[in-house]
N, C-alpha and C positions, 0 to 999 in steps of 0.2 A: 926747593922750588920744583913745581911740576911743569912738565912741558906738554901742555894740552895740544899745541899745534902739531907736534909730531904724531901723537896718537890719533888725532883727527885726520891727518893726511894719510896715515896708514889705513884707516877705515875707508876712505874714499878711493884708494887704489884697489881695494878688493871688489868694488863694483865697477862693471864695465858697461858703458852706455852703448847699446847695440843699434840705436837709431841711425847713426852715420854708416854703419856697416850694411844695414838693410837698404839705405838709400843707394849705396854703391852697388849692391847686388842688383837692384832694380834698374839702375842706369845701364849696367853691363847686359842685363837681360834684354832691354830695349834695343841696345846697339846690335846685339847678335840677331834679334828678330828682324831688324831692318836690313842688315847686310847679308844674311843667309840666302834669301830669294834672289838677290842680285848675283851672288856667286853661282847659283845653280843655273840661271838663265844665260850666263855668258860663257858657256863652254865652247872653246875653240877646238874644232876638229881638223886634224891634218889627215887628209885622205891618202892612203898608201898608194905608192906607184910601183910599177914593175918595169924592168928593162926588157922583159921577154916580149917578143912580138907575136901576134896571133898569125897563124897560117892563113894565107889568103883563101877566101872561099869563092869558088866559081859561081857565077850567077845562076847557072843551071842546077846547082845543088841546093839553092835556097827555096824552101817551101814556106808558105805563109798560113798561119792558123789565126783566124779572127774569132773573137768571142764577144758578144754584145751583152747589154745589161739584162736581156731576157734569157741569157745563157744559151743562145743559138751559136753553135760551133760550125765554122766553115773552114775547110782546108782548100786553099787556093780558090776561094769564092764558091766552093761547092758544099752545100749543107751536109752535115754529118751528125748522126745521133750520138749520144754519149756511149751507147752500147757498141756502136761501130768504130768509135774513135781509136781504141787501142789496136784493133785489127788493121785499120788503115795506116796507123803509124808504123806498125811492124812491116807492112807491105812496102812503105816508103824506105824503111831501113834495109830490107832485103834487096830492093831494086837499086839502091845507092847507099853503100855503107858510110859514105862521107856526107850524108845529107845534113843540111843545116836548117833549123826552124826559126822563124821569126814570129813571135806571138804578138798579136795586136789586140790587147784587151780594151774594153770600154772603160772609160774613166770612172763610171759608177758601178762597176762590177765588184761584187764582194771578193775580198782577198782569198777566201777559202776556195772559191771556184777557180781562181788562177792557180792556186797551189795544187788543186786536184788535177788540172790540166798538166802541170809540170810533173806531177807524180806519174801520169800516164806516159809522158815522154821518157821519164827515167826507166819505167818498166819496159819500154820499147828499146831501151839502150841507145837513145839519141842524146848525144852529149853536147852537140853544138846548138845551143839555144840562146836566143836573144829576145828582148822585149822592146818593141817599138815605142818610142816616146816622142812627144812634140815639145819643142823648146817653148818656154813661157815667154810671153811678150809683156814687157813692162808698160804699165798704163800711165 
């Protein structure tokens, strides 16, 4: 007697149906495509803190530099050209080595202009620098 069923079952085992595997791959791809943007947008940041305290700054040491969207620079409300800026900053540093600067940039000022101003402060070796901001109001 011949056993056709065994030979037939061996031939069916050699063929693998890949349709369910492709379905599984596509389902996993869709799941990852949906969950990846959610993971990227929900980054929780823990802002570092420091136990060091800043040295108190006397009111007489604080100088204000304002720069508006037209790139007009004012030191203590006195207009200054870009060419004069670094010289004036060095004068402030010579007059008071502990001088502190508060920068008041316009909201629409290009970032590169603010960076250029901060570079000028660094060249004048003024290390106490702050940027004035306004608290946002919730509507």
